[in-house]
mmCIF file of the C-alpha atoms, coordinates in Angstrom:
data_MODEL
# 
_entry.id   MODEL 
# 
loop_
_atom_site.group_PDB 
_atom_site.id 
_atom_site.type_symbol 
_atom_site.label_atom_id 
_atom_site.label_alt_id 
_atom_site.label_comp_id 
_atom_site.label_asym_id 
_atom_site.label_entity_id 
_atom_site.label_seq_id 
_atom_site.pdbx_PDB_ins_code 
_atom_site.Cartn_x 
_atom_site.Cartn_y 
_atom_site.Cartn_z 
_atom_site.occupancy 
_atom_site.B_iso_or_equiv 
_atom_site.pdbx_formal_charge 
_atom_site.auth_seq_id 
_atom_site.auth_comp_id 
_atom_site.auth_asym_id 
_atom_site.auth_atom_id 
_atom_site.pdbx_PDB_model_num 
ATOM 1   C CA . MET A 1 1   ? -100.515 -0.856  -35.723 1.00 0.00 ? 1   MET A CA 1 
ATOM 2   C CA . LYS A 1 2   ? -103.586 -0.422  -37.909 1.00 0.00 ? 2   LYS A CA 1 
ATOM 3   C CA . ARG A 1 3   ? -104.581 3.202   -38.280 1.00 0.00 ? 3   ARG A CA 1 
ATOM 4   C CA . ASP A 1 4   ? -107.852 4.775   -39.277 1.00 0.00 ? 4   ASP A CA 1 
ATOM 5   C CA . TYR A 1 5   ? -107.101 6.848   -42.361 1.00 0.00 ? 5   TYR A CA 1 
ATOM 6   C CA . MET A 1 6   ? -110.311 8.823   -42.380 1.00 0.00 ? 6   MET A CA 1 
ATOM 7   C CA . CYS A 1 7   ? -110.175 12.512  -43.176 1.00 0.00 ? 7   CYS A CA 1 
ATOM 8   C CA . PRO A 1 8   ? -108.318 14.718  -42.824 1.00 0.00 ? 8   PRO A CA 1 
ATOM 9   C CA . ARG A 1 9   ? -105.326 13.651  -44.841 1.00 0.00 ? 9   ARG A CA 1 
ATOM 10  C CA . ILE A 1 10  ? -103.102 15.375  -47.333 1.00 0.00 ? 10  ILE A CA 1 
ATOM 11  C CA . PRO A 1 11  ? -104.245 14.519  -50.856 1.00 0.00 ? 11  PRO A CA 1 
ATOM 12  C CA . TYR A 1 12  ? -101.848 13.033  -53.374 1.00 0.00 ? 12  TYR A CA 1 
ATOM 13  C CA . PRO A 1 13  ? -100.947 15.507  -56.112 1.00 0.00 ? 13  PRO A CA 1 
ATOM 14  C CA . GLU A 1 14  ? -102.397 15.014  -59.563 1.00 0.00 ? 14  GLU A CA 1 
ATOM 15  C CA . MET A 1 15  ? -99.718  13.488  -61.769 1.00 0.00 ? 15  MET A CA 1 
ATOM 16  C CA . GLU A 1 16  ? -100.516 16.000  -64.516 1.00 0.00 ? 16  GLU A CA 1 
ATOM 17  C CA . SER A 1 17  ? -99.694  18.878  -62.157 1.00 0.00 ? 17  SER A CA 1 
ATOM 18  C CA . LEU A 1 18  ? -96.159  17.639  -61.453 1.00 0.00 ? 18  LEU A CA 1 
ATOM 19  C CA . SER A 1 19  ? -93.089  18.912  -63.231 1.00 0.00 ? 19  SER A CA 1 
ATOM 20  C CA . PRO A 1 20  ? -91.559  16.418  -65.658 1.00 0.00 ? 20  PRO A CA 1 
ATOM 21  C CA . GLU A 1 21  ? -88.649  15.817  -63.254 1.00 0.00 ? 21  GLU A CA 1 
ATOM 22  C CA . VAL A 1 22  ? -90.860  15.062  -60.252 1.00 0.00 ? 22  VAL A CA 1 
ATOM 23  C CA . ARG A 1 23  ? -93.278  13.013  -62.354 1.00 0.00 ? 23  ARG A CA 1 
ATOM 24  C CA . ALA A 1 24  ? -90.325  10.917  -63.561 1.00 0.00 ? 24  ALA A CA 1 
ATOM 25  C CA . VAL A 1 25  ? -89.301  10.194  -59.952 1.00 0.00 ? 25  VAL A CA 1 
ATOM 26  C CA . VAL A 1 26  ? -92.830  9.166   -58.967 1.00 0.00 ? 26  VAL A CA 1 
ATOM 27  C CA . GLU A 1 27  ? -93.155  6.978   -62.061 1.00 0.00 ? 27  GLU A CA 1 
ATOM 28  C CA . ALA A 1 28  ? -89.764  5.363   -61.391 1.00 0.00 ? 28  ALA A CA 1 
ATOM 29  C CA . PHE A 1 29  ? -90.807  4.575   -57.807 1.00 0.00 ? 29  PHE A CA 1 
ATOM 30  C CA . PRO A 1 30  ? -94.563  3.937   -58.033 1.00 0.00 ? 30  PRO A CA 1 
ATOM 31  C CA . MET A 1 31  ? -95.265  3.860   -54.327 1.00 0.00 ? 31  MET A CA 1 
ATOM 32  C CA . ASN A 1 32  ? -97.713  5.990   -52.383 1.00 0.00 ? 32  ASN A CA 1 
ATOM 33  C CA . VAL A 1 33  ? -94.890  7.383   -50.241 1.00 0.00 ? 33  VAL A CA 1 
ATOM 34  C CA . MET A 1 34  ? -93.236  8.851   -53.325 1.00 0.00 ? 34  MET A CA 1 
ATOM 35  C CA . HIS A 1 35  ? -96.535  10.103  -54.693 1.00 0.00 ? 35  HIS A CA 1 
ATOM 36  C CA . MET A 1 36  ? -97.126  11.928  -51.396 1.00 0.00 ? 36  MET A CA 1 
ATOM 37  C CA . ALA A 1 37  ? -93.554  13.258  -51.347 1.00 0.00 ? 37  ALA A CA 1 
ATOM 38  C CA . ALA A 1 38  ? -94.252  14.845  -54.739 1.00 0.00 ? 38  ALA A CA 1 
ATOM 39  C CA . ASN A 1 39  ? -96.296  17.426  -52.809 1.00 0.00 ? 39  ASN A CA 1 
ATOM 40  C CA . ALA A 1 40  ? -92.860  18.751  -51.791 1.00 0.00 ? 40  ALA A CA 1 
ATOM 41  C CA . PRO A 1 41  ? -91.235  18.836  -55.226 1.00 0.00 ? 41  PRO A CA 1 
ATOM 42  C CA . ALA A 1 42  ? -87.957  20.402  -54.094 1.00 0.00 ? 42  ALA A CA 1 
ATOM 43  C CA . SER A 1 43  ? -87.404  17.429  -51.760 1.00 0.00 ? 43  SER A CA 1 
ATOM 44  C CA . THR A 1 44  ? -88.721  14.507  -53.808 1.00 0.00 ? 44  THR A CA 1 
ATOM 45  C CA . LYS A 1 45  ? -85.495  13.573  -55.605 1.00 0.00 ? 45  LYS A CA 1 
ATOM 46  C CA . ALA A 1 46  ? -83.371  14.147  -52.493 1.00 0.00 ? 46  ALA A CA 1 
ATOM 47  C CA . LEU A 1 47  ? -85.645  11.822  -50.504 1.00 0.00 ? 47  LEU A CA 1 
ATOM 48  C CA . VAL A 1 48  ? -85.167  9.095   -53.117 1.00 0.00 ? 48  VAL A CA 1 
ATOM 49  C CA . ASP A 1 49  ? -81.418  9.650   -53.183 1.00 0.00 ? 49  ASP A CA 1 
ATOM 50  C CA . LEU A 1 50  ? -81.140  9.336   -49.391 1.00 0.00 ? 50  LEU A CA 1 
ATOM 51  C CA . ALA A 1 51  ? -83.342  6.233   -49.336 1.00 0.00 ? 51  ALA A CA 1 
ATOM 52  C CA . GLN A 1 52  ? -81.289  4.608   -52.072 1.00 0.00 ? 52  GLN A CA 1 
ATOM 53  C CA . SER A 1 53  ? -78.021  5.437   -50.315 1.00 0.00 ? 53  SER A CA 1 
ATOM 54  C CA . ILE A 1 54  ? -79.249  3.666   -47.185 1.00 0.00 ? 54  ILE A CA 1 
ATOM 55  C CA . LEU A 1 55  ? -80.968  0.730   -48.893 1.00 0.00 ? 55  LEU A CA 1 
ATOM 56  C CA . PHE A 1 56  ? -78.589  0.002   -51.771 1.00 0.00 ? 56  PHE A CA 1 
ATOM 57  C CA . TYR A 1 57  ? -75.230  1.698   -51.309 1.00 0.00 ? 57  TYR A CA 1 
ATOM 58  C CA . SER A 1 58  ? -74.529  1.510   -47.583 1.00 0.00 ? 58  SER A CA 1 
ATOM 59  C CA . SER A 1 59  ? -72.001  -1.092  -46.514 1.00 0.00 ? 59  SER A CA 1 
ATOM 60  C CA . PHE A 1 60  ? -74.136  -1.940  -43.459 1.00 0.00 ? 60  PHE A CA 1 
ATOM 61  C CA . ASP A 1 61  ? -75.408  -5.516  -43.666 1.00 0.00 ? 61  ASP A CA 1 
ATOM 62  C CA . PRO A 1 62  ? -78.965  -5.483  -45.116 1.00 0.00 ? 62  PRO A CA 1 
ATOM 63  C CA . ARG A 1 63  ? -80.263  -8.202  -42.767 1.00 0.00 ? 63  ARG A CA 1 
ATOM 64  C CA . LYS A 1 64  ? -79.141  -6.186  -39.747 1.00 0.00 ? 64  LYS A CA 1 
ATOM 65  C CA . ARG A 1 65  ? -80.530  -3.018  -41.316 1.00 0.00 ? 65  ARG A CA 1 
ATOM 66  C CA . GLU A 1 66  ? -83.945  -4.609  -41.757 1.00 0.00 ? 66  GLU A CA 1 
ATOM 67  C CA . ILE A 1 67  ? -84.053  -5.749  -38.126 1.00 0.00 ? 67  ILE A CA 1 
ATOM 68  C CA . ALA A 1 68  ? -83.459  -2.126  -37.083 1.00 0.00 ? 68  ALA A CA 1 
ATOM 69  C CA . VAL A 1 69  ? -85.974  -0.774  -39.631 1.00 0.00 ? 69  VAL A CA 1 
ATOM 70  C CA . LEU A 1 70  ? -88.673  -3.186  -38.483 1.00 0.00 ? 70  LEU A CA 1 
ATOM 71  C CA . ARG A 1 71  ? -88.113  -2.104  -34.915 1.00 0.00 ? 71  ARG A CA 1 
ATOM 72  C CA . VAL A 1 72  ? -88.400  1.569   -35.914 1.00 0.00 ? 72  VAL A CA 1 
ATOM 73  C CA . ALA A 1 73  ? -91.639  0.822   -37.777 1.00 0.00 ? 73  ALA A CA 1 
ATOM 74  C CA . HIS A 1 74  ? -93.018  -1.019  -34.761 1.00 0.00 ? 74  HIS A CA 1 
ATOM 75  C CA . VAL A 1 75  ? -92.032  1.631   -32.212 1.00 0.00 ? 75  VAL A CA 1 
ATOM 76  C CA . THR A 1 76  ? -93.354  4.480   -34.374 1.00 0.00 ? 76  THR A CA 1 
ATOM 77  C CA . HIS A 1 77  ? -96.559  2.604   -35.269 1.00 0.00 ? 77  HIS A CA 1 
ATOM 78  C CA . SER A 1 78  ? -95.947  2.960   -38.999 1.00 0.00 ? 78  SER A CA 1 
ATOM 79  C CA . ALA A 1 79  ? -98.079  0.311   -40.701 1.00 0.00 ? 79  ALA A CA 1 
ATOM 80  C CA . TYR A 1 80  ? -96.863  1.388   -44.142 1.00 0.00 ? 80  TYR A CA 1 
ATOM 81  C CA . GLU A 1 81  ? -93.192  1.101   -43.201 1.00 0.00 ? 81  GLU A CA 1 
ATOM 82  C CA . TRP A 1 82  ? -93.804  -2.174  -41.332 1.00 0.00 ? 82  TRP A CA 1 
ATOM 83  C CA . THR A 1 83  ? -95.675  -3.798  -44.220 1.00 0.00 ? 83  THR A CA 1 
ATOM 84  C CA . HIS A 1 84  ? -93.068  -2.871  -46.820 1.00 0.00 ? 84  HIS A CA 1 
ATOM 85  C CA . HIS A 1 85  ? -90.123  -3.891  -44.678 1.00 0.00 ? 85  HIS A CA 1 
ATOM 86  C CA . VAL A 1 86  ? -91.479  -7.231  -43.478 1.00 0.00 ? 86  VAL A CA 1 
ATOM 87  C CA . SER A 1 87  ? -91.211  -8.508  -47.041 1.00 0.00 ? 87  SER A CA 1 
ATOM 88  C CA . LEU A 1 88  ? -87.737  -6.972  -47.438 1.00 0.00 ? 88  LEU A CA 1 
ATOM 89  C CA . ALA A 1 89  ? -86.608  -8.460  -44.133 1.00 0.00 ? 89  ALA A CA 1 
ATOM 90  C CA . LYS A 1 90  ? -87.796  -11.909 -45.145 1.00 0.00 ? 90  LYS A CA 1 
ATOM 91  C CA . GLY A 1 91  ? -85.800  -11.532 -48.356 1.00 0.00 ? 91  GLY A CA 1 
ATOM 92  C CA . TYR A 1 92  ? -82.714  -11.025 -46.180 1.00 0.00 ? 92  TYR A CA 1 
ATOM 93  C CA . ASN A 1 93  ? -83.490  -14.122 -44.073 1.00 0.00 ? 93  ASN A CA 1 
ATOM 94  C CA . VAL A 1 94  ? -85.090  -12.458 -41.065 1.00 0.00 ? 94  VAL A CA 1 
ATOM 95  C CA . SER A 1 95  ? -87.320  -15.273 -39.798 1.00 0.00 ? 95  SER A CA 1 
ATOM 96  C CA . ASP A 1 96  ? -91.007  -15.082 -38.935 1.00 0.00 ? 96  ASP A CA 1 
ATOM 97  C CA . LYS A 1 97  ? -90.051  -15.786 -35.302 1.00 0.00 ? 97  LYS A CA 1 
ATOM 98  C CA . GLU A 1 98  ? -87.590  -12.858 -35.293 1.00 0.00 ? 98  GLU A CA 1 
ATOM 99  C CA . ILE A 1 99  ? -90.224  -10.601 -36.844 1.00 0.00 ? 99  ILE A CA 1 
ATOM 100 C CA . GLU A 1 100 ? -92.708  -11.652 -34.168 1.00 0.00 ? 100 GLU A CA 1 
ATOM 101 C CA . ILE A 1 101 ? -90.182  -10.896 -31.412 1.00 0.00 ? 101 ILE A CA 1 
ATOM 102 C CA . ILE A 1 102 ? -89.392  -7.473  -32.914 1.00 0.00 ? 102 ILE A CA 1 
ATOM 103 C CA . SER A 1 103 ? -93.101  -6.640  -32.878 1.00 0.00 ? 103 SER A CA 1 
ATOM 104 C CA . THR A 1 104 ? -94.005  -7.989  -29.440 1.00 0.00 ? 104 THR A CA 1 
ATOM 105 C CA . GLU A 1 105 ? -91.164  -7.616  -26.947 1.00 0.00 ? 105 GLU A CA 1 
ATOM 106 C CA . ASP A 1 106 ? -90.392  -4.347  -25.181 1.00 0.00 ? 106 ASP A CA 1 
ATOM 107 C CA . PRO A 1 107 ? -87.482  -4.286  -24.807 1.00 0.00 ? 107 PRO A CA 1 
ATOM 108 C CA . VAL A 1 108 ? -86.390  -6.913  -27.284 1.00 0.00 ? 108 VAL A CA 1 
ATOM 109 C CA . ILE A 1 109 ? -84.353  -9.518  -25.390 1.00 0.00 ? 109 ILE A CA 1 
ATOM 110 C CA . SER A 1 110 ? -85.034  -12.806 -27.210 1.00 0.00 ? 110 SER A CA 1 
ATOM 111 C CA . LEU A 1 111 ? -83.058  -12.248 -30.400 1.00 0.00 ? 111 LEU A CA 1 
ATOM 112 C CA . ASP A 1 112 ? -79.352  -12.992 -30.453 1.00 0.00 ? 112 ASP A CA 1 
ATOM 113 C CA . GLU A 1 113 ? -77.054  -10.446 -28.782 1.00 0.00 ? 113 GLU A CA 1 
ATOM 114 C CA . GLU A 1 114 ? -76.607  -8.461  -31.989 1.00 0.00 ? 114 GLU A CA 1 
ATOM 115 C CA . GLY A 1 115 ? -80.315  -8.429  -32.842 1.00 0.00 ? 115 GLY A CA 1 
ATOM 116 C CA . ASN A 1 116 ? -81.135  -7.226  -29.332 1.00 0.00 ? 116 ASN A CA 1 
ATOM 117 C CA . LEU A 1 117 ? -78.561  -4.436  -29.755 1.00 0.00 ? 117 LEU A CA 1 
ATOM 118 C CA . LEU A 1 118 ? -79.980  -3.383  -33.129 1.00 0.00 ? 118 LEU A CA 1 
ATOM 119 C CA . CYS A 1 119 ? -83.449  -3.155  -31.579 1.00 0.00 ? 119 CYS A CA 1 
ATOM 120 C CA . ARG A 1 120 ? -82.071  -1.229  -28.599 1.00 0.00 ? 120 ARG A CA 1 
ATOM 121 C CA . VAL A 1 121 ? -80.496  1.301   -30.969 1.00 0.00 ? 121 VAL A CA 1 
ATOM 122 C CA . ALA A 1 122 ? -83.806  1.631   -32.828 1.00 0.00 ? 122 ALA A CA 1 
ATOM 123 C CA . ASP A 1 123 ? -85.720  1.993   -29.551 1.00 0.00 ? 123 ASP A CA 1 
ATOM 124 C CA . GLU A 1 124 ? -83.410  4.629   -28.088 1.00 0.00 ? 124 GLU A CA 1 
ATOM 125 C CA . ILE A 1 125 ? -83.249  6.788   -31.201 1.00 0.00 ? 125 ILE A CA 1 
ATOM 126 C CA . SER A 1 126 ? -86.998  6.431   -31.836 1.00 0.00 ? 126 SER A CA 1 
ATOM 127 C CA . ARG A 1 127 ? -88.069  7.146   -28.273 1.00 0.00 ? 127 ARG A CA 1 
ATOM 128 C CA . ASP A 1 128 ? -85.282  9.239   -26.773 1.00 0.00 ? 128 ASP A CA 1 
ATOM 129 C CA . VAL A 1 129 ? -83.803  10.876  -29.899 1.00 0.00 ? 129 VAL A CA 1 
ATOM 130 C CA . ARG A 1 130 ? -80.266  10.572  -28.497 1.00 0.00 ? 130 ARG A CA 1 
ATOM 131 C CA . LEU A 1 131 ? -78.545  7.211   -28.385 1.00 0.00 ? 131 LEU A CA 1 
ATOM 132 C CA . SER A 1 132 ? -77.240  6.364   -24.903 1.00 0.00 ? 132 SER A CA 1 
ATOM 133 C CA . ASP A 1 133 ? -73.502  6.436   -24.316 1.00 0.00 ? 133 ASP A CA 1 
ATOM 134 C CA . GLU A 1 134 ? -73.546  2.705   -23.562 1.00 0.00 ? 134 GLU A CA 1 
ATOM 135 C CA . ALA A 1 135 ? -75.350  1.779   -26.780 1.00 0.00 ? 135 ALA A CA 1 
ATOM 136 C CA . LEU A 1 136 ? -73.127  4.099   -28.811 1.00 0.00 ? 136 LEU A CA 1 
ATOM 137 C CA . ALA A 1 137 ? -70.009  2.499   -27.309 1.00 0.00 ? 137 ALA A CA 1 
ATOM 138 C CA . GLN A 1 138 ? -71.370  -0.953  -28.136 1.00 0.00 ? 138 GLN A CA 1 
ATOM 139 C CA . ILE A 1 139 ? -72.081  -0.193  -31.794 1.00 0.00 ? 139 ILE A CA 1 
ATOM 140 C CA . LEU A 1 140 ? -68.750  1.590   -32.204 1.00 0.00 ? 140 LEU A CA 1 
ATOM 141 C CA . LYS A 1 141 ? -66.963  -1.477  -30.833 1.00 0.00 ? 141 LYS A CA 1 
ATOM 142 C CA . ARG A 1 142 ? -69.005  -3.874  -32.991 1.00 0.00 ? 142 ARG A CA 1 
ATOM 143 C CA . TYR A 1 143 ? -69.229  -1.934  -36.273 1.00 0.00 ? 143 TYR A CA 1 
ATOM 144 C CA . GLY A 1 144 ? -66.553  0.777   -36.165 1.00 0.00 ? 144 GLY A CA 1 
ATOM 145 C CA . ALA A 1 145 ? -67.154  4.427   -36.958 1.00 0.00 ? 145 ALA A CA 1 
ATOM 146 C CA . GLN A 1 146 ? -68.554  3.882   -40.460 1.00 0.00 ? 146 GLN A CA 1 
ATOM 147 C CA . GLY A 1 147 ? -70.891  1.044   -39.510 1.00 0.00 ? 147 GLY A CA 1 
ATOM 148 C CA . ALA A 1 148 ? -72.124  2.826   -36.393 1.00 0.00 ? 148 ALA A CA 1 
ATOM 149 C CA . THR A 1 149 ? -72.750  6.001   -38.387 1.00 0.00 ? 149 THR A CA 1 
ATOM 150 C CA . GLU A 1 150 ? -74.562  4.090   -41.142 1.00 0.00 ? 150 GLU A CA 1 
ATOM 151 C CA . LEU A 1 151 ? -76.757  2.345   -38.550 1.00 0.00 ? 151 LEU A CA 1 
ATOM 152 C CA . ILE A 1 152 ? -77.593  5.626   -36.810 1.00 0.00 ? 152 ILE A CA 1 
ATOM 153 C CA . LEU A 1 153 ? -78.323  7.321   -40.143 1.00 0.00 ? 153 LEU A CA 1 
ATOM 154 C CA . CYS A 1 154 ? -80.555  4.400   -41.200 1.00 0.00 ? 154 CYS A CA 1 
ATOM 155 C CA . VAL A 1 155 ? -82.550  4.427   -37.960 1.00 0.00 ? 155 VAL A CA 1 
ATOM 156 C CA . SER A 1 156 ? -82.809  8.229   -38.065 1.00 0.00 ? 156 SER A CA 1 
ATOM 157 C CA . TYR A 1 157 ? -83.970  8.212   -41.697 1.00 0.00 ? 157 TYR A CA 1 
ATOM 158 C CA . PHE A 1 158 ? -86.660  5.607   -41.060 1.00 0.00 ? 158 PHE A CA 1 
ATOM 159 C CA . ASN A 1 159 ? -87.831  7.557   -38.005 1.00 0.00 ? 159 ASN A CA 1 
ATOM 160 C CA . SER A 1 160 ? -88.203  10.611  -40.205 1.00 0.00 ? 160 SER A CA 1 
ATOM 161 C CA . LEU A 1 161 ? -89.954  8.593   -42.875 1.00 0.00 ? 161 LEU A CA 1 
ATOM 162 C CA . SER A 1 162 ? -92.393  7.005   -40.418 1.00 0.00 ? 162 SER A CA 1 
ATOM 163 C CA . ARG A 1 163 ? -93.329  10.434  -39.097 1.00 0.00 ? 163 ARG A CA 1 
ATOM 164 C CA . PHE A 1 164 ? -93.867  11.670  -42.654 1.00 0.00 ? 164 PHE A CA 1 
ATOM 165 C CA . LEU A 1 165 ? -95.966  8.599   -43.519 1.00 0.00 ? 165 LEU A CA 1 
ATOM 166 C CA . GLU A 1 166 ? -98.107  8.818   -40.411 1.00 0.00 ? 166 GLU A CA 1 
ATOM 167 C CA . SER A 1 167 ? -98.562  12.598  -40.423 1.00 0.00 ? 167 SER A CA 1 
ATOM 168 C CA . THR A 1 168 ? -99.550  12.768  -44.091 1.00 0.00 ? 168 THR A CA 1 
ATOM 169 C CA . ARG A 1 169 ? -101.645 9.566   -43.736 1.00 0.00 ? 169 ARG A CA 1 
ATOM 170 C CA . VAL A 1 170 ? -100.012 7.736   -46.639 1.00 0.00 ? 170 VAL A CA 1 
ATOM 171 C CA . GLU A 1 171 ? -102.078 4.657   -47.356 1.00 0.00 ? 171 GLU A CA 1 
ATOM 172 C CA . LEU A 1 172 ? -100.778 1.227   -48.251 1.00 0.00 ? 172 LEU A CA 1 
ATOM 173 C CA . GLU A 1 173 ? -100.849 0.557   -51.960 1.00 0.00 ? 173 GLU A CA 1 
ATOM 174 C CA . THR A 1 174 ? -103.716 -1.534  -53.223 1.00 0.00 ? 174 THR A CA 1 
ATOM 175 C CA . PRO A 1 175 ? -103.155 -3.981  -56.081 1.00 0.00 ? 175 PRO A CA 1 
ATOM 176 C CA . HIS A 1 176 ? -104.649 -1.341  -58.397 1.00 0.00 ? 176 HIS A CA 1 
ATOM 177 C CA . SER A 1 177 ? -102.684 1.711   -57.218 1.00 0.00 ? 177 SER A CA 1 
# 
């Protein structure tokens, strides 16, 4: 999943050039992804709001969410997303063995039934854009309309984010950034 981040890449904006509102967002979330997003000032706050809604306000179980997010990061080859979400996933009790399976099996079949389904949803949306009728029926039965919608929105958001990260060449933070 390691990428060569040689030129060209979109430069991060100078903090001094940002409006006070956008600067405040970047300072509140001091991550390279937000610094890069500040190049699109009209979208910076909305991006944070959507991320927060998925990560902090959704009723979808965070452990299950992180399994799906890790699978998206793996399938889309997003080292930034993968690195950040491995630590989050571990905080929600996703084991090292589960993380290894998510990153090595294709398709994922060695997790429990629910974990395999979460990875299938991530795979189908990431690779095919449209979730299969069978997978949609399974998540509707398991999670209901709200849970299924929240899972689809989460996977879709992290697909969008991985494409943004990879296309702009956002680098992992260093201890000094």
